[in-house]
C-alpha positions as CSV (number, residue, x, y, z in Angstrom):
1,X,0.0,0.0,0.0
2,X,1.5,3.3,-1.0
3,X,1.6,6.3,1.2
4,X,-0.4,9.5,0.3
5,X,1.8,12.5,-0.3
6,X,1.9,15.0,2.5
7,X,1.4,18.7,1.6
8,X,3.8,21.1,3.3
9,X,2.0,23.4,5.8
10,X,0.6,26.6,4.3
11,X,0.5,25.4,0.7
12,X,-2.5,25.1,-1.6
13,X,-2.4,22.7,-4.6
14,X,-5.0,21.8,-7.2
15,X,-5.7,18.4,-8.6
16,X,-7.7,17.1,-11.5
17,X,-10.7,14.7,-11.0
18,X,-11.7,14.0,-14.5
19,X,-15.4,14.6,-13.5
20,X,-17.7,16.7,-15.7
21,X,-19.8,17.6,-12.7
22,X,-20.1,16.9,-8.9
23,X,-23.3,15.9,-7.1
24,X,-23.4,16.7,-3.4
25,X,-25.9,14.3,-1.9
26,X,-27.4,15.1,1.6
27,X,-26.2,12.3,3.9
28,X,-29.0,13.0,6.5
29,X,-31.8,12.8,3.9
30,X,-30.3,9.5,2.5
31,X,-30.0,8.0,6.0
32,X,-33.6,8.8,6.9
33,X,-34.9,7.5,3.6
34,X,-32.9,4.2,4.1
35,X,-32.8,3.2,0.4
36,X,-35.8,3.6,-1.9
37,X,-33.9,3.8,-5.1
38,X,-32.6,1.4,-7.8
39,X,-34.3,-1.6,-9.5
40,X,-35.5,-3.2,-6.3
41,X,-35.9,0.0,-4.2
42,X,-33.2,-1.1,-1.8
43,X,-30.3,1.0,-2.9
44,X,-29.3,4.4,-1.7
45,X,-29.5,7.3,-4.2
46,X,-25.7,7.3,-4.4
47,X,-25.5,3.6,-5.2
48,X,-28.3,3.9,-7.8
49,X,-26.6,6.8,-9.6
50,X,-23.3,5.0,-9.6
51,X,-24.8,1.9,-11.1
52,X,-26.6,3.9,-13.7
53,X,-23.4,5.6,-14.7
54,X,-21.6,2.3,-14.9
55,X,-24.3,0.8,-17.2
56,X,-23.9,3.8,-19.5
57,X,-20.1,3.5,-19.5
58,X,-19.8,6.9,-17.9
59,X,-18.5,5.8,-14.5
60,X,-16.0,8.7,-13.9
61,X,-18.1,11.6,-15.3
62,X,-20.0,12.5,-12.2
63,X,-18.5,12.8,-8.8
64,X,-20.9,11.5,-6.1
65,X,-20.1,13.0,-2.7
66,X,-22.2,12.6,0.4
67,X,-22.2,15.8,2.5
68,X,-23.7,16.9,5.8
69,X,-27.2,18.3,5.9
70,X,-28.0,20.8,3.1
71,X,-30.8,22.4,5.1
72,X,-33.8,21.6,2.9
73,X,-35.0,18.4,4.7
74,X,-37.8,17.2,2.5
75,X,-40.0,14.3,3.6
76,X,-39.6,11.1,1.5
77,X,-36.9,12.6,-0.7
78,X,-33.2,13.3,-0.9
79,X,-31.6,16.7,-1.6
80,X,-28.9,17.0,-4.2
81,X,-26.8,20.0,-5.1
82,X,-24.9,20.1,-8.4
83,X,-21.7,22.0,-8.8
84,X,-22.9,23.0,-12.3
85,X,-26.0,24.6,-10.9
86,X,-25.1,26.9,-8.0
87,X,-28.0,28.3,-6.1
88,X,-30.3,25.4,-7.1
89,X,-31.0,22.1,-5.3
90,X,-32.8,19.0,-6.7
91,X,-35.3,17.3,-4.3
92,X,-35.4,13.7,-5.5
93,X,-38.4,11.7,-4.3
94,X,-38.1,8.0,-3.4
95,X,-38.3,5.6,-6.4
96,X,-37.2,8.3,-8.9
97,X,-35.3,6.6,-11.7
98,X,-31.5,7.4,-11.7
99,X,-31.7,8.0,-15.5
100,X,-34.1,10.9,-14.9
101,X,-31.7,12.5,-12.4
102,X,-28.7,12.0,-14.8
103,X,-30.8,13.7,-17.6
104,X,-31.3,16.7,-15.4
105,X,-27.5,16.8,-14.7
106,X,-27.0,16.7,-18.5
107,X,-25.0,13.5,-18.4
Protein backbone atom coordinates (compact mmCIF):
# COMPACT_ATOMS: atom_id res chain seq x y z
CA UNK A 1 0.00 0.00 0.00
CA UNK A 2 1.49 3.34 -1.02
CA UNK A 3 1.55 6.35 1.24
CA UNK A 4 -0.38 9.47 0.35
CA UNK A 5 1.81 12.52 -0.31
CA UNK A 6 1.89 15.00 2.53
CA UNK A 7 1.42 18.66 1.63
CA UNK A 8 3.75 21.11 3.34
CA UNK A 9 1.98 23.43 5.82
CA UNK A 10 0.58 26.63 4.32
CA UNK A 11 0.47 25.37 0.71
CA UNK A 12 -2.48 25.06 -1.64
CA UNK A 13 -2.40 22.70 -4.58
CA UNK A 14 -4.95 21.83 -7.24
CA UNK A 15 -5.68 18.39 -8.61
CA UNK A 16 -7.70 17.08 -11.55
CA UNK A 17 -10.65 14.74 -10.99
CA UNK A 18 -11.74 13.97 -14.54
CA UNK A 19 -15.36 14.57 -13.54
CA UNK A 20 -17.66 16.71 -15.67
CA UNK A 21 -19.77 17.62 -12.66
CA UNK A 22 -20.07 16.92 -8.95
CA UNK A 23 -23.25 15.94 -7.11
CA UNK A 24 -23.44 16.73 -3.40
CA UNK A 25 -25.93 14.30 -1.85
CA UNK A 26 -27.37 15.07 1.59
CA UNK A 27 -26.23 12.27 3.90
CA UNK A 28 -28.96 13.03 6.45
CA UNK A 29 -31.76 12.76 3.85
CA UNK A 30 -30.27 9.54 2.47
CA UNK A 31 -30.02 8.02 5.96
CA UNK A 32 -33.62 8.83 6.93
CA UNK A 33 -34.91 7.45 3.63
CA UNK A 34 -32.94 4.19 4.12
CA UNK A 35 -32.78 3.17 0.45
CA UNK A 36 -35.75 3.61 -1.85
CA UNK A 37 -33.87 3.78 -5.14
CA UNK A 38 -32.63 1.38 -7.80
CA UNK A 39 -34.31 -1.55 -9.52
CA UNK A 40 -35.46 -3.22 -6.28
CA UNK A 41 -35.86 -0.05 -4.20
CA UNK A 42 -33.18 -1.15 -1.75
CA UNK A 43 -30.29 1.03 -2.92
CA UNK A 44 -29.30 4.44 -1.68
CA UNK A 45 -29.48 7.27 -4.18
CA UNK A 46 -25.69 7.34 -4.43
CA UNK A 47 -25.55 3.62 -5.24
CA UNK A 48 -28.34 3.89 -7.82
CA UNK A 49 -26.62 6.81 -9.58
CA UNK A 50 -23.27 5.03 -9.55
CA UNK A 51 -24.83 1.87 -11.07
CA UNK A 52 -26.64 3.90 -13.74
CA UNK A 53 -23.40 5.64 -14.71
CA UNK A 54 -21.64 2.27 -14.87
CA UNK A 55 -24.33 0.83 -17.17
CA UNK A 56 -23.90 3.83 -19.50
CA UNK A 57 -20.12 3.47 -19.52
CA UNK A 58 -19.75 6.91 -17.90
CA UNK A 59 -18.52 5.83 -14.49
CA UNK A 60 -16.05 8.67 -13.91
CA UNK A 61 -18.07 11.57 -15.34
CA UNK A 62 -20.02 12.52 -12.21
CA UNK A 63 -18.48 12.76 -8.75
CA UNK A 64 -20.94 11.55 -6.11
CA UNK A 65 -20.12 12.99 -2.72
CA UNK A 66 -22.25 12.62 0.40
CA UNK A 67 -22.18 15.76 2.54
CA UNK A 68 -23.70 16.93 5.81
CA UNK A 69 -27.24 18.31 5.92
CA UNK A 70 -28.00 20.78 3.12
CA UNK A 71 -30.83 22.38 5.12
CA UNK A 72 -33.80 21.58 2.85
CA UNK A 73 -34.96 18.41 4.71
CA UNK A 74 -37.81 17.17 2.47
CA UNK A 75 -40.04 14.32 3.62
CA UNK A 76 -39.64 11.14 1.53
CA UNK A 77 -36.91 12.62 -0.67
CA UNK A 78 -33.18 13.32 -0.88
CA UNK A 79 -31.64 16.73 -1.58
CA UNK A 80 -28.87 16.99 -4.19
CA UNK A 81 -26.76 20.01 -5.09
CA UNK A 82 -24.95 20.06 -8.44
CA UNK A 83 -21.75 22.04 -8.78
CA UNK A 84 -22.85 23.05 -12.30
CA UNK A 85 -26.04 24.65 -10.93
CA UNK A 86 -25.06 26.88 -8.00
CA UNK A 87 -28.02 28.26 -6.10
CA UNK A 88 -30.31 25.36 -7.06
CA UNK A 89 -31.02 22.05 -5.34
CA UNK A 90 -32.76 18.97 -6.67
CA UNK A 91 -35.27 17.34 -4.33
CA UNK A 92 -35.43 13.73 -5.50
CA UNK A 93 -38.43 11.70 -4.32
CA UNK A 94 -38.12 8.04 -3.40
CA UNK A 95 -38.35 5.63 -6.38
CA UNK A 96 -37.21 8.27 -8.90
CA UNK A 97 -35.27 6.61 -11.70
CA UNK A 98 -31.54 7.36 -11.69
CA UNK A 99 -31.67 7.97 -15.47
CA UNK A 100 -34.06 10.88 -14.93
CA UNK A 101 -31.67 12.47 -12.45
CA UNK A 102 -28.72 12.03 -14.81
CA UNK A 103 -30.76 13.66 -17.58
CA UNK A 104 -31.29 16.72 -15.36
CA UNK A 105 -27.53 16.79 -14.70
CA UNK A 106 -27.04 16.68 -18.51
CA UNK A 107 -24.98 13.50 -18.41
